[in-house]
A tleap script that builds the chain and sets N, CA, C and O, in Angstrom:
source leaprc.protein.ff14SB
mol = sequence {
  NMET ASN MET LYS ASN ARG ASN LEU LEU THR
  LEU ARG SER PHE HIE GLN ASN LEU LEU GLN
  GLY MET GLU ASN ALA GLN ASP LEU VAL PRO
  VAL VAL GLN LEU GLY LYS LEU VAL LYS LYS
  LEU SER PRO LEU TYR GLU ALA PHE ASP GLU
  ALA VAL GLU ASP LEU ARG LEU ASP HIE CYS
  ALA LYS GLU SER ASN ILE ILE LEU ARG ASP
  GLU LYS GLY ASN TYR LYS TRP THR ALA GLU
  GLY GLU LYS ALA PHE ARG LYS ALA TYR LYS
  ALA LEU VAL GLU GLU GLU VAL LYS ALA PRO
  ASP PHE ALA PRO LEU ASN TYR GLY ALA PHE
  PRO GLU ALA PHE LEU LYS ALA ASN PRO TRP
  GLU ALA MET GLU GLU VAL LEU SER PRO PHE
  TYR ASN ASN ASP LYS GLU CILE
}
set mol.1.N position { -16.224 -5.180 2.461 }
set mol.1.CA position { -15.167 -6.039 2.947 }
set mol.1.C position { -14.212 -5.216 3.790 }
set mol.1.O position { -13.788 -4.134 3.385 }
set mol.2.N position { -13.876 -5.729 4.957 }
set mol.2.CA position { -12.895 -5.082 5.823 }
set mol.2.C position { -11.526 -5.696 5.581 }
set mol.2.O position { -11.391 -6.906 5.395 }
set mol.3.N position { -10.527 -4.849 5.589 }
set mol.3.CA position { -9.146 -5.312 5.457 }
set mol.3.C position { -8.238 -4.310 6.143 }
set mol.3.O position { -8.640 -3.185 6.439 }
set mol.4.N position { -7.028 -4.729 6.387 }
set mol.4.CA position { -6.071 -3.854 7.051 }
set mol.4.C position { -5.396 -2.939 6.029 }
set mol.4.O position { -5.274 -3.262 4.847 }
set mol.5.N position { -4.964 -1.788 6.536 }
set mol.5.CA position { -4.202 -0.873 5.684 }
set mol.5.C position { -2.977 -1.571 5.116 }
set mol.5.O position { -2.540 -1.258 4.008 }
set mol.6.N position { -2.425 -2.509 5.862 }
set mol.6.CA position { -1.255 -3.276 5.397 }
set mol.6.C position { -1.552 -3.949 4.056 }
set mol.6.O position { -0.716 -3.939 3.153 }
set mol.7.N position { -2.749 -4.536 3.931 }
set mol.7.CA position { -3.135 -5.177 2.678 }
set mol.7.C position { -3.180 -4.167 1.535 }
set mol.7.O position { -2.696 -4.438 0.436 }
set mol.8.N position { -3.759 -3.015 1.800 }
set mol.8.CA position { -3.877 -1.989 0.771 }
set mol.8.C position { -2.505 -1.488 0.319 }
set mol.8.O position { -2.274 -1.283 -0.873 }
set mol.9.N position { -1.601 -1.291 1.275 }
set mol.9.CA position { -0.261 -0.820 0.937 }
set mol.9.C position { 0.491 -1.857 0.111 }
set mol.9.O position { 1.196 -1.512 -0.837 }
set mol.10.N position { 0.339 -3.123 0.473 }
set mol.10.CA position { 1.002 -4.186 -0.271 }
set mol.10.C position { 0.459 -4.253 -1.691 }
set mol.10.O position { 1.219 -4.441 -2.640 }
set mol.11.N position { -0.838 -4.102 -1.838 }
set mol.11.CA position { -1.434 -4.127 -3.165 }
set mol.11.C position { -0.892 -2.991 -4.032 }
set mol.11.O position { -0.536 -3.205 -5.191 }
set mol.12.N position { -0.832 -1.791 -3.471 }
set mol.12.CA position { -0.320 -0.636 -4.229 }
set mol.12.C position { 1.140 -0.853 -4.614 }
set mol.12.O position { 1.538 -0.580 -5.746 }
set mol.13.N position { 1.932 -1.344 -3.670 }
set mol.13.CA position { 3.338 -1.616 -3.945 }
set mol.13.C position { 3.499 -2.711 -4.994 }
set mol.13.O position { 4.342 -2.606 -5.885 }
set mol.14.N position { 2.692 -3.758 -4.885 }
set mol.14.CA position { 2.709 -4.860 -5.850 }
set mol.14.C position { 2.440 -4.335 -7.255 }
set mol.14.O position { 3.133 -4.702 -8.204 }
set mol.15.N position { 1.449 -3.490 -7.381 }
set mol.15.CA position { 1.108 -2.918 -8.691 }
set mol.15.C position { 2.265 -2.080 -9.240 }
set mol.15.O position { 2.631 -2.223 -10.406 }
set mol.16.N position { 2.838 -1.215 -8.414 }
set mol.16.CA position { 3.950 -0.378 -8.851 }
set mol.16.C position { 5.149 -1.226 -9.260 }
set mol.16.O position { 5.803 -0.927 -10.259 }
set mol.17.N position { 5.445 -2.274 -8.504 }
set mol.17.CA position { 6.573 -3.148 -8.829 }
set mol.17.C position { 6.338 -3.905 -10.130 }
set mol.17.O position { 7.269 -4.110 -10.908 }
set mol.18.N position { 5.104 -4.319 -10.367 }
set mol.18.CA position { 4.793 -4.995 -11.634 }
set mol.18.C position { 5.046 -4.059 -12.809 }
set mol.18.O position { 5.659 -4.450 -13.802 }
set mol.19.N position { 4.579 -2.837 -12.694 }
set mol.19.CA position { 4.741 -1.877 -13.788 }
set mol.19.C position { 6.210 -1.559 -14.046 }
set mol.19.O position { 6.612 -1.358 -15.192 }
set mol.20.N position { 7.001 -1.513 -12.998 }
set mol.20.CA position { 8.416 -1.198 -13.151 }
set mol.20.C position { 9.260 -2.402 -13.516 }
set mol.20.O position { 10.274 -2.265 -14.200 }
set mol.21.N position { 8.850 -3.587 -13.066 }
set mol.21.CA position { 9.712 -4.748 -13.189 }
set mol.21.C position { 9.424 -5.688 -14.340 }
set mol.21.O position { 10.213 -6.596 -14.602 }
set mol.22.N position { 8.307 -5.493 -15.040 }
set mol.22.CA position { 7.962 -6.407 -16.136 }
set mol.22.C position { 7.840 -5.646 -17.447 }
set mol.22.O position { 7.176 -4.613 -17.530 }
set mol.23.N position { 8.481 -6.170 -18.446 }
set mol.23.CA position { 8.357 -5.581 -19.774 }
set mol.23.C position { 6.924 -5.753 -20.259 }
set mol.23.O position { 6.361 -6.843 -20.159 }
set mol.24.N position { 6.339 -4.695 -20.778 }
set mol.24.CA position { 4.967 -4.686 -21.298 }
set mol.24.C position { 3.928 -5.059 -20.240 }
set mol.24.O position { 2.858 -5.563 -20.581 }
set mol.25.N position { 4.224 -4.820 -18.977 }
set mol.25.CA position { 3.283 -5.164 -17.907 }
set mol.25.C position { 1.954 -4.448 -18.078 }
set mol.25.O position { 0.897 -5.002 -17.777 }
set mol.26.N position { 2.012 -3.205 -18.565 }
set mol.26.CA position { 0.784 -2.429 -18.710 }
set mol.26.C position { -0.168 -3.030 -19.737 }
set mol.26.O position { -1.330 -2.631 -19.802 }
set mol.27.N position { 0.303 -3.981 -20.541 }
set mol.27.CA position { -0.546 -4.626 -21.550 }
set mol.27.C position { -1.161 -5.938 -21.067 }
set mol.27.O position { -2.025 -6.496 -21.741 }
set mol.28.N position { -0.730 -6.433 -19.915 }
set mol.28.CA position { -1.267 -7.691 -19.396 }
set mol.28.C position { -2.620 -7.443 -18.735 }
set mol.28.O position { -2.762 -6.532 -17.919 }
set mol.29.N position { -3.601 -8.249 -19.087 }
set mol.29.CA position { -4.952 -8.079 -18.545 }
set mol.29.C position { -4.961 -8.040 -17.012 }
set mol.29.O position { -5.613 -7.164 -16.443 }
set mol.30.N position { -4.265 -8.950 -16.321 }
set mol.30.CA position { -4.306 -8.890 -14.855 }
set mol.30.C position { -3.715 -7.600 -14.290 }
set mol.30.O position { -4.177 -7.107 -13.261 }
set mol.31.N position { -2.699 -7.050 -14.955 }
set mol.31.CA position { -2.098 -5.808 -14.478 }
set mol.31.C position { -3.058 -4.646 -14.718 }
set mol.31.O position { -3.158 -3.742 -13.889 }
set mol.32.N position { -3.758 -4.667 -15.839 }
set mol.32.CA position { -4.765 -3.649 -16.125 }
set mol.32.C position { -5.875 -3.727 -15.070 }
set mol.32.O position { -6.310 -2.705 -14.539 }
set mol.33.N position { -6.325 -4.949 -14.773 }
set mol.33.CA position { -7.362 -5.125 -13.751 }
set mol.33.C position { -6.870 -4.634 -12.392 }
set mol.33.O position { -7.606 -3.979 -11.654 }
set mol.34.N position { -5.631 -4.955 -12.074 }
set mol.34.CA position { -5.045 -4.529 -10.813 }
set mol.34.C position { -4.989 -3.000 -10.748 }
set mol.34.O position { -5.289 -2.414 -9.707 }
set mol.35.N position { -4.611 -2.359 -11.840 }
set mol.35.CA position { -4.575 -0.901 -11.891 }
set mol.35.C position { -5.950 -0.289 -11.655 }
set mol.35.O position { -6.071 0.727 -10.970 }
set mol.36.N position { -6.981 -0.901 -12.217 }
set mol.36.CA position { -8.347 -0.415 -12.002 }
set mol.36.C position { -8.749 -0.555 -10.544 }
set mol.36.O position { -9.410 0.323 -9.990 }
set mol.37.N position { -8.349 -1.659 -9.922 }
set mol.37.CA position { -8.673 -1.866 -8.516 }
set mol.37.C position { -7.941 -0.846 -7.648 }
set mol.37.O position { -8.536 -0.267 -6.739 }
set mol.38.N position { -6.666 -0.625 -7.919 }
set mol.38.CA position { -5.901 0.356 -7.152 }
set mol.38.C position { -6.548 1.728 -7.292 }
set mol.38.O position { -6.641 2.476 -6.318 }
set mol.39.N position { -6.996 2.061 -8.503 }
set mol.39.CA position { -7.663 3.345 -8.716 }
set mol.39.C position { -8.976 3.412 -7.929 }
set mol.39.O position { -9.298 4.451 -7.353 }
set mol.40.N position { -9.723 2.326 -7.903 }
set mol.40.CA position { -10.986 2.285 -7.163 }
set mol.40.C position { -10.740 2.472 -5.659 }
set mol.40.O position { -11.567 3.046 -4.951 }
set mol.41.N position { -9.620 1.991 -5.199 }
set mol.41.CA position { -9.283 2.090 -3.782 }
set mol.41.C position { -8.578 3.402 -3.427 }
set mol.41.O position { -8.196 3.604 -2.274 }
set mol.42.N position { -8.401 4.290 -4.403 }
set mol.42.CA position { -7.637 5.514 -4.174 }
set mol.42.C position { -8.158 6.368 -3.014 }
set mol.42.O position { -7.343 6.992 -2.336 }
set mol.43.N position { -9.468 6.432 -2.747 }
set mol.43.CA position { -9.877 7.200 -1.557 }
set mol.43.C position { -9.293 6.624 -0.249 }
set mol.43.O position { -8.985 7.372 0.679 }
set mol.44.N position { -9.149 5.304 -0.189 }
set mol.44.CA position { -8.543 4.690 0.998 }
set mol.44.C position { -7.057 5.032 1.089 }
set mol.44.O position { -6.533 5.279 2.175 }
set mol.45.N position { -6.384 5.044 -0.067 }
set mol.45.CA position { -4.968 5.411 -0.085 }
set mol.45.C position { -4.786 6.873 0.327 }
set mol.45.O position { -3.878 7.209 1.087 }
set mol.46.N position { -5.659 7.727 -0.183 }
set mol.46.CA position { -5.566 9.149 0.158 }
set mol.46.C position { -5.797 9.355 1.654 }
set mol.46.O position { -5.093 10.142 2.288 }
set mol.47.N position { -6.779 8.652 2.222 }
set mol.47.CA position { -7.049 8.765 3.655 }
set mol.47.C position { -5.859 8.256 4.470 }
set mol.47.O position { -5.493 8.859 5.479 }
set mol.48.N position { -5.260 7.154 4.036 }
set mol.48.CA position { -4.100 6.614 4.743 }
set mol.48.C position { -2.937 7.600 4.674 }
set mol.48.O position { -2.317 7.902 5.693 }
set mol.49.N position { -2.643 8.100 3.480 }
set mol.49.CA position { -1.522 9.032 3.318 }
set mol.49.C position { -1.735 10.297 4.156 }
set mol.49.O position { -0.790 10.834 4.733 }
set mol.50.N position { -2.978 10.763 4.216 }
set mol.50.CA position { -3.289 11.945 5.032 }
set mol.50.C position { -3.106 11.629 6.523 }
set mol.50.O position { -2.597 12.459 7.276 }
set mol.51.N position { -3.515 10.450 6.938 }
set mol.51.CA position { -3.342 10.047 8.335 }
set mol.51.C position { -1.864 9.957 8.702 }
set mol.51.O position { -1.474 10.333 9.808 }
set mol.52.N position { -1.044 9.460 7.782 }
set mol.52.CA position { 0.402 9.388 8.030 }
set mol.52.C position { 0.978 10.791 8.183 }
set mol.52.O position { 1.789 11.044 9.074 }
set mol.53.N position { 0.557 11.696 7.315 }
set mol.53.CA position { 1.048 13.078 7.409 }
set mol.53.C position { 0.612 13.708 8.733 }
set mol.53.O position { 1.384 14.443 9.349 }
set mol.54.N position { -0.615 13.428 9.175 }
set mol.54.CA position { -1.081 13.929 10.472 }
set mol.54.C position { -0.219 13.382 11.606 }
set mol.54.O position { 0.113 14.107 12.544 }
set mol.55.N position { 0.144 12.099 11.515 }
set mol.55.CA position { 1.019 11.512 12.536 }
set mol.55.C position { 2.377 12.209 12.551 }
set mol.55.O position { 2.936 12.481 13.614 }
set mol.56.N position { 2.897 12.493 11.362 }
set mol.56.CA position { 4.192 13.203 11.300 }
set mol.56.C position { 4.081 14.569 11.979 }
set mol.56.O position { 4.944 14.962 12.764 }
set mol.57.N position { 2.999 15.280 11.658 }
set mol.57.CA position { 2.811 16.607 12.254 }
set mol.57.C position { 2.622 16.522 13.766 }
set mol.57.O position { 3.085 17.391 14.504 }
set mol.58.N position { 1.944 15.481 14.222 }
set mol.58.CA position { 1.716 15.307 15.652 }
set mol.58.C position { 3.000 15.003 16.412 }
set mol.58.O position { 3.138 15.407 17.566 }
set mol.59.N position { 3.933 14.307 15.795 }
set mol.59.CA position { 5.089 13.786 16.527 }
set mol.59.C position { 6.432 14.411 16.142 }
set mol.59.O position { 7.433 14.129 16.800 }
set mol.60.N position { 6.490 15.240 15.114 }
set mol.60.CA position { 7.776 15.841 14.734 }
set mol.60.C position { 8.197 16.876 15.772 }
set mol.60.O position { 7.412 17.259 16.639 }
set mol.61.N position { 9.439 17.319 15.670 }
set mol.61.CA position { 9.969 18.295 16.616 }
set mol.61.C position { 9.326 19.659 16.357 }
set mol.61.O position { 9.169 20.093 15.216 }
set mol.62.N position { 8.962 20.314 17.457 }
set mol.62.CA position { 8.346 21.638 17.373 }
set mol.62.C position { 9.001 22.544 18.403 }
set mol.62.O position { 9.512 22.090 19.427 }
set mol.63.N position { 8.969 23.828 18.105 }
set mol.63.CA position { 9.460 24.825 19.045 }
set mol.63.C position { 8.399 25.915 19.109 }
set mol.63.O position { 8.169 26.624 18.130 }
set mol.64.N position { 7.766 26.044 20.242 }
set mol.64.CA position { 6.664 27.004 20.404 }
set mol.64.C position { 5.595 26.789 19.341 }
set mol.64.O position { 5.124 27.745 18.724 }
set mol.65.N position { 5.217 25.546 19.130 }
set mol.65.CA position { 4.184 25.133 18.173 }
set mol.65.C position { 4.568 25.417 16.714 }
set mol.65.O position { 3.704 25.427 15.838 }
set mol.66.N position { 5.855 25.648 16.452 }
set mol.66.CA position { 6.353 25.822 15.084 }
set mol.66.C position { 7.115 24.546 14.723 }
set mol.66.O position { 7.994 24.104 15.463 }
set mol.67.N position { 6.770 23.974 13.595 }
set mol.67.CA position { 7.409 22.729 13.148 }
set mol.67.C position { 8.841 23.022 12.725 }
set mol.67.O position { 9.100 23.964 11.976 }
set mol.68.N position { 9.758 22.211 13.209 }
set mol.68.CA position { 11.166 22.372 12.869 }
set mol.68.C position { 11.499 21.505 11.659 }
set mol.68.O position { 11.122 20.336 11.588 }
set mol.69.N position { 12.211 22.104 10.713 }
set mol.69.CA position { 12.610 21.392 9.500 }
set mol.69.C position { 14.107 21.595 9.268 }
set mol.69.O position { 14.693 22.589 9.695 }
set mol.70.N position { 14.713 20.609 8.569 }
set mol.70.CA position { 16.126 20.738 8.225 }
set mol.70.C position { 16.266 21.576 6.960 }
set mol.70.O position { 15.274 22.083 6.436 }
set mol.71.N position { 17.497 21.723 6.466 }
set mol.71.CA position { 17.762 22.566 5.300 }
set mol.71.C position { 17.091 22.058 4.024 }
set mol.71.O position { 16.902 22.826 3.081 }
set mol.72.N position { 16.728 20.765 3.984 }
set mol.72.CA position { 16.045 20.194 2.819 }
set mol.72.C position { 14.524 20.240 2.957 }
set mol.72.O position { 13.806 19.814 2.053 }
set mol.73.N position { 14.036 20.753 4.078 }
set mol.73.CA position { 12.592 20.845 4.285 }
set mol.73.C position { 11.978 19.636 4.957 }
set mol.73.O position { 10.760 19.573 5.125 }
set mol.74.N position { 12.812 18.665 5.347 }
set mol.74.CA position { 12.305 17.472 6.038 }
set mol.74.C position { 12.043 17.789 7.501 }
set mol.74.O position { 12.683 18.664 8.083 }
set mol.75.N position { 11.105 17.075 8.083 }
set mol.75.CA position { 10.807 17.256 9.501 }
set mol.75.C position { 12.017 16.878 10.343 }
set mol.75.O position { 12.768 15.963 10.005 }
set mol.76.N position { 12.191 17.595 11.437 }
set mol.76.CA position { 13.182 17.208 12.438 }
set mol.76.C position { 12.444 16.407 13.506 }
set mol.76.O position { 11.246 16.585 13.724 }
set mol.77.N position { 13.186 15.522 14.164 }
set mol.77.CA position { 12.574 14.629 15.143 }
set mol.77.C position { 13.367 14.620 16.428 }
set mol.77.O position { 14.595 14.713 16.424 }
set mol.78.N position { 12.650 14.509 17.521 }
set mol.78.CA position { 13.287 14.169 18.786 }
set mol.78.C position { 13.230 12.647 18.879 }
set mol.78.O position { 12.450 12.016 18.166 }
set mol.79.N position { 14.027 12.063 19.730 }
set mol.79.CA position { 14.002 10.603 19.886 }
set mol.79.C position { 12.623 10.146 20.353 }
set mol.79.O position { 12.096 9.147 19.862 }
set mol.80.N position { 12.040 10.878 21.301 }
set mol.80.CA position { 10.715 10.509 21.802 }
set mol.80.C position { 9.649 10.667 20.720 }
set mol.80.O position { 8.762 9.824 20.589 }
set mol.81.N position { 9.739 11.741 19.952 }
set mol.81.CA position { 8.763 11.984 18.887 }
set mol.81.C position { 8.822 10.925 17.806 }
set mol.81.O position { 7.787 10.461 17.327 }
set mol.82.N position { 10.035 10.540 17.417 }
set mol.82.CA position { 10.164 9.511 16.391 }
set mol.82.C position { 9.676 8.160 16.903 }
set mol.82.O position { 9.041 7.408 16.163 }
set mol.83.N position { 9.964 7.854 18.141 }
set mol.83.CA position { 9.497 6.602 18.724 }
set mol.83.C position { 7.963 6.587 18.766 }
set mol.83.O position { 7.345 5.575 18.435 }
set mol.84.N position { 7.359 7.686 19.167 }
set mol.84.CA position { 5.896 7.773 19.216 }
set mol.84.C position { 5.300 7.681 17.807 }
set mol.84.O position { 4.267 7.040 17.609 }
set mol.85.N position { 5.951 8.321 16.833 }
set mol.85.CA position { 5.481 8.246 15.452 }
set mol.85.C position { 5.506 6.806 14.953 }
set mol.85.O position { 4.530 6.334 14.370 }
set mol.86.N position { 6.602 6.113 15.174 }
set mol.86.CA position { 6.719 4.727 14.702 }
set mol.86.C position { 5.648 3.828 15.319 }
set mol.86.O position { 5.067 2.984 14.637 }
set mol.87.N position { 5.397 4.013 16.597 }
set mol.87.CA position { 4.373 3.218 17.277 }
set mol.87.C position { 2.989 3.520 16.693 }
set mol.87.O position { 2.209 2.603 16.434 }
set mol.88.N position { 2.690 4.793 16.489 }
set mol.88.CA position { 1.395 5.192 15.924 }
set mol.88.C position { 1.264 4.719 14.478 }
set mol.88.O position { 0.181 4.314 14.055 }
set mol.89.N position { 2.365 4.767 13.713 }
set mol.89.CA position { 2.347 4.308 12.326 }
set mol.89.C position { 2.051 2.808 12.256 }
set mol.89.O position { 1.246 2.369 11.435 }
set mol.90.N position { 2.697 2.035 13.110 }
set mol.90.CA position { 2.449 0.584 13.136 }
set mol.90.C position { 0.982 0.295 13.445 }
set mol.90.O position { 0.383 -0.602 12.851 }
set mol.91.N position { 0.411 1.048 14.365 }
set mol.91.CA position { -1.005 0.864 14.690 }
set mol.91.C position { -1.887 1.237 13.497 }
set mol.91.O position { -2.880 0.563 13.225 }
set mol.92.N position { -1.534 2.292 12.796 }
set mol.92.CA position { -2.298 2.716 11.623 }
set mol.92.C position { -2.247 1.662 10.515 }
set mol.92.O position { -3.260 1.393 9.868 }
set mol.93.N position { -1.096 1.076 10.298 }
set mol.93.CA position { -0.942 0.048 9.275 }
set mol.93.C position { -1.812 -1.165 9.589 }
set mol.93.O position { -2.342 -1.797 8.675 }
set mol.94.N position { -1.961 -1.491 10.841 }
set mol.94.CA position { -2.760 -2.650 11.242 }
set mol.94.C position { -4.252 -2.335 11.392 }
set mol.94.O position { -5.060 -3.234 11.628 }
set mol.95.N position { -4.607 -1.071 11.256 }
set mol.95.CA position { -6.006 -0.658 11.388 }
set mol.95.C position { -6.840 -1.207 10.233 }
set mol.95.O position { -6.379 -1.264 9.093 }
set mol.96.N position { -8.065 -1.606 10.539 }
set mol.96.CA position { -8.959 -2.117 9.502 }
set mol.96.C position { -9.756 -0.982 8.887 }
set mol.96.O position { -10.168 -0.045 9.571 }
set mol.97.N position { -9.966 -1.086 7.583 }
set mol.97.CA position { -10.785 -0.127 6.849 }
set mol.97.C position { -11.797 -0.896 6.029 }
set mol.97.O position { -11.602 -2.076 5.736 }
set mol.98.N position { -12.867 -0.238 5.661 }
set mol.98.CA position { -13.888 -0.873 4.838 }
set mol.98.C position { -13.610 -0.531 3.382 }
set mol.98.O position { -13.634 0.635 2.987 }
set mol.99.N position { -13.349 -1.553 2.600 }
set mol.99.CA position { -13.096 -1.373 1.172 }
set mol.99.C position { -14.416 -1.465 0.411 }
set mol.99.O position { -15.329 -2.170 0.840 }
set mol.100.N position { -14.524 -0.764 -0.706 }
set mol.100.CA position { -15.726 -0.900 -1.522 }
set mol.100.C position { -15.777 -2.290 -2.140 }
set mol.100.O position { -14.763 -2.982 -2.217 }
set mol.101.N position { -16.951 -2.687 -2.573 }
set mol.101.CA position { -17.083 -3.985 -3.239 }
set mol.101.C position { -16.276 -3.991 -4.526 }
set mol.101.O position { -16.227 -2.990 -5.241 }
set mol.102.N position { -15.645 -5.120 -4.819 }
set mol.102.CA position { -14.890 -5.263 -6.063 }
set mol.102.C position { -14.871 -6.726 -6.453 }
set mol.102.O position { -15.024 -7.613 -5.614 }
set mol.103.N position { -14.681 -6.959 -7.735 }
set mol.103.CA position { -14.550 -8.330 -8.230 }
set mol.103.C position { -13.108 -8.768 -7.999 }
set mol.103.O position { -12.184 -8.037 -8.357 }
set mol.104.N position { -12.891 -9.943 -7.409 }
set mol.104.CA position { -11.514 -10.399 -7.185 }
set mol.104.C position { -10.744 -10.513 -8.499 }
set mol.104.O position { -11.307 -10.857 -9.538 }
set mol.105.N position { -9.473 -10.223 -8.432 }
set mol.105.CA position { -8.607 -10.336 -9.597 }
set mol.105.C position { -8.240 -11.798 -9.809 }
set mol.105.O position { -8.345 -12.615 -8.895 }
set mol.106.N position { -7.816 -12.111 -11.006 }
set mol.106.CA position { -7.474 -13.490 -11.345 }
set mol.106.C position { -5.962 -13.631 -11.427 }
set mol.106.O position { -5.357 -13.360 -12.464 }
set mol.107.N position { -5.368 -14.053 -10.339 }
set mol.107.CA position { -3.912 -14.205 -10.293 }
set mol.107.C position { -3.434 -15.246 -11.286 }
set mol.107.O position { -2.336 -15.116 -11.828 }
set mol.108.N position { -4.231 -16.278 -11.539 }
set mol.108.CA position { -3.843 -17.338 -12.458 }
set mol.108.C position { -3.713 -16.885 -13.894 }
set mol.108.O position { -3.206 -17.633 -14.730 }
set mol.109.N position { -4.163 -15.665 -14.207 }
set mol.109.CA position { -4.066 -15.168 -15.579 }
set mol.109.C position { -2.695 -14.581 -15.904 }
set mol.109.O position { -2.427 -14.231 -17.053 }
set mol.110.N position { -1.825 -14.473 -14.894 }
set mol.110.CA position { -0.476 -13.997 -15.179 }
set mol.110.C position { 0.281 -15.049 -15.976 }
set mol.110.O position { 0.019 -16.243 -15.831 }
set mol.111.N position { 1.219 -14.618 -16.817 }
set mol.111.CA position { 2.011 -15.587 -17.580 }
set mol.111.C position { 2.808 -16.508 -16.660 }
set mol.111.O position { 3.182 -16.115 -15.554 }
set mol.112.N position { 3.063 -17.713 -17.109 }
set mol.112.CA position { 3.779 -18.715 -16.301 }
set mol.112.C position { 5.150 -18.204 -15.856 }
set mol.112.O position { 5.579 -18.490 -14.739 }
set mol.113.N position { 5.844 -17.449 -16.721 }
set mol.113.CA position { 7.169 -16.935 -16.368 }
set mol.113.C position { 7.081 -15.996 -15.168 }
set mol.113.O position { 7.967 -15.993 -14.313 }
set mol.114.N position { 6.018 -15.205 -15.106 }
set mol.114.CA position { 5.845 -14.307 -13.968 }
set mol.114.C position { 5.605 -15.103 -12.694 }
set mol.114.O position { 6.183 -14.807 -11.648 }
set mol.115.N position { 4.760 -16.103 -12.787 }
set mol.115.CA position { 4.433 -16.897 -11.608 }
set mol.115.C position { 5.664 -17.582 -11.038 }
set mol.115.O position { 5.784 -17.714 -9.820 }
set mol.116.N position { 6.584 -18.024 -11.898 }
set mol.116.CA position { 7.802 -18.683 -11.435 }
set mol.116.C position { 8.785 -17.683 -10.823 }
set mol.116.O position { 9.508 -18.008 -9.881 }
set mol.117.N position { 8.804 -16.472 -11.367 }
set mol.117.CA position { 9.777 -15.478 -10.924 }
set mol.117.C position { 9.310 -14.700 -9.698 }
set mol.117.O position { 10.114 -14.033 -9.047 }
set mol.118.N position { 8.038 -14.779 -9.382 }
set mol.118.CA position { 7.478 -13.948 -8.335 }
set mol.118.C position { 7.269 -14.744 -7.046 }
set mol.118.O position { 6.751 -15.859 -7.099 }
set mol.119.N position { 7.653 -14.208 -5.907 }
set mol.119.CA position { 7.477 -14.930 -4.643 }
set mol.119.C position { 6.049 -14.821 -4.119 }
set mol.119.O position { 5.809 -14.266 -3.047 }
set mol.120.N position { 5.104 -15.358 -4.892 }
set mol.120.CA position { 3.695 -15.242 -4.528 }
set mol.120.C position { 3.405 -15.822 -3.148 }
set mol.120.O position { 2.610 -15.249 -2.403 }
set mol.121.N position { 4.023 -16.935 -2.790 }
set mol.121.CA position { 3.739 -17.562 -1.510 }
set mol.121.C position { 3.980 -16.586 -0.359 }
set mol.121.O position { 3.231 -16.575 0.618 }
set mol.122.N position { 5.011 -15.779 -0.478 }
set mol.122.CA position { 5.327 -14.830 0.588 }
set mol.122.C position { 4.304 -13.700 0.654 }
set mol.122.O position { 4.096 -13.114 1.716 }
set mol.123.N position { 3.672 -13.394 -0.463 }
set mol.123.CA position { 2.709 -12.288 -0.506 }
set mol.123.C position { 1.273 -12.760 -0.395 }
set mol.123.O position { 0.369 -11.943 -0.219 }
set mol.124.N position { 1.049 -14.035 -0.492 }
set mol.124.CA position { -0.308 -14.559 -0.602 }
set mol.124.C position { -1.210 -14.121 0.545 }
set mol.124.O position { -2.351 -13.721 0.311 }
set mol.125.N position { -0.723 -14.189 1.773 }
set mol.125.CA position { -1.566 -13.833 2.917 }
set mol.125.C position { -2.036 -12.384 2.828 }
set mol.125.O position { -3.197 -12.079 3.098 }
set mol.126.N position { -1.128 -11.505 2.450 }
set mol.126.CA position { -1.458 -10.089 2.410 }
set mol.126.C position { -2.331 -9.749 1.204 }
set mol.126.O position { -3.242 -8.927 1.303 }
set mol.127.N position { -2.052 -10.384 0.065 }
set mol.127.CA position { -2.780 -10.047 -1.153 }
set mol.127.C position { -4.036 -10.881 -1.380 }
set mol.127.O position { -4.835 -10.548 -2.255 }
set mol.128.N position { -4.230 -11.942 -0.627 }
set mol.128.CA position { -5.346 -12.854 -0.893 }
set mol.128.C position { -6.723 -12.201 -0.914 }
set mol.128.O position { -7.588 -12.692 -1.639 }
set mol.129.N position { -6.986 -11.130 -0.173 }
set mol.129.CA position { -8.320 -10.536 -0.291 }
set mol.129.C position { -8.630 -9.983 -1.681 }
set mol.129.O position { -9.791 -9.761 -2.022 }
set mol.130.N position { -7.591 -9.764 -2.475 }
set mol.130.CA position { -7.790 -9.133 -3.772 }
set mol.130.C position { -7.869 -10.124 -4.925 }
set mol.130.O position { -8.236 -9.746 -6.037 }
set mol.131.N position { -7.530 -11.388 -4.677 }
set mol.131.CA position { -7.407 -12.355 -5.754 }
set mol.131.C position { -8.260 -13.585 -5.529 }
set mol.131.O position { -8.534 -13.974 -4.394 }
set mol.132.N position { -8.676 -14.191 -6.634 }
set mol.132.CA position { -9.165 -15.555 -6.582 }
set mol.132.C position { -8.088 -16.391 -7.260 }
set mol.132.O position { -7.176 -15.827 -7.865 }
set mol.133.N position { -8.162 -17.673 -7.181 }
set mol.133.CA position { -7.112 -18.517 -7.745 }
set mol.133.C position { -7.578 -19.291 -8.971 }
set mol.133.O position { -6.981 -20.307 -9.328 }
set mol.134.N position { -8.628 -18.825 -9.611 }
set mol.134.CA position { -9.104 -19.492 -10.821 }
set mol.134.C position { -8.092 -19.318 -11.938 }
set mol.134.O position { -7.396 -18.305 -12.005 }
set mol.135.N position { -8.014 -20.301 -12.805 }
set mol.135.CA position { -7.087 -20.236 -13.929 }
set mol.135.C position { -7.700 -19.527 -15.144 }
set mol.135.O position { -6.985 -19.203 -16.093 }
set mol.136.N position { -9.000 -19.288 -15.123 }
set mol.136.CA position { -9.653 -18.607 -16.230 }
set mol.136.C position { -9.884 -17.148 -15.893 }
set mol.136.O position { -10.038 -16.782 -14.727 }
set mol.137.N position { -9.908 -16.328 -16.917 }
set mol.137.CA position { -10.143 -14.888 -16.721 }
set mol.137.C position { -11.615 -14.647 -16.493 }
set mol.137.O position { -12.032 -13.504 -16.307 }
savepdb mol mol.pdb
quit
């Protein structure tokens, strides 16, 4: 299945937010399933994170091919370099990658209180490749 990096990032963020924002989230079957899927997709996350770091190295401020950093160790940027980085990052986020086969998660298995509190409609387009809408596990 092909999907955009944007979908993968949203899925990872969704999982992290569930773990942080719900009491006993780690005990809910759908969250456990989601964690397994995120783990299965970890090579894609690692490749994306490495590509982002490469973009930073390509576009950060340099002096005689030496990367410039501030006192905290963060990259320094020129206006042109940061603009080029942002443009390249947006393209990377929209890039399609091939995900391994996986069984869709069952969004309907979340507790009713979660479904009411969560803005699923706003996330549905991005997360839909990962879920089916069946009410049974």
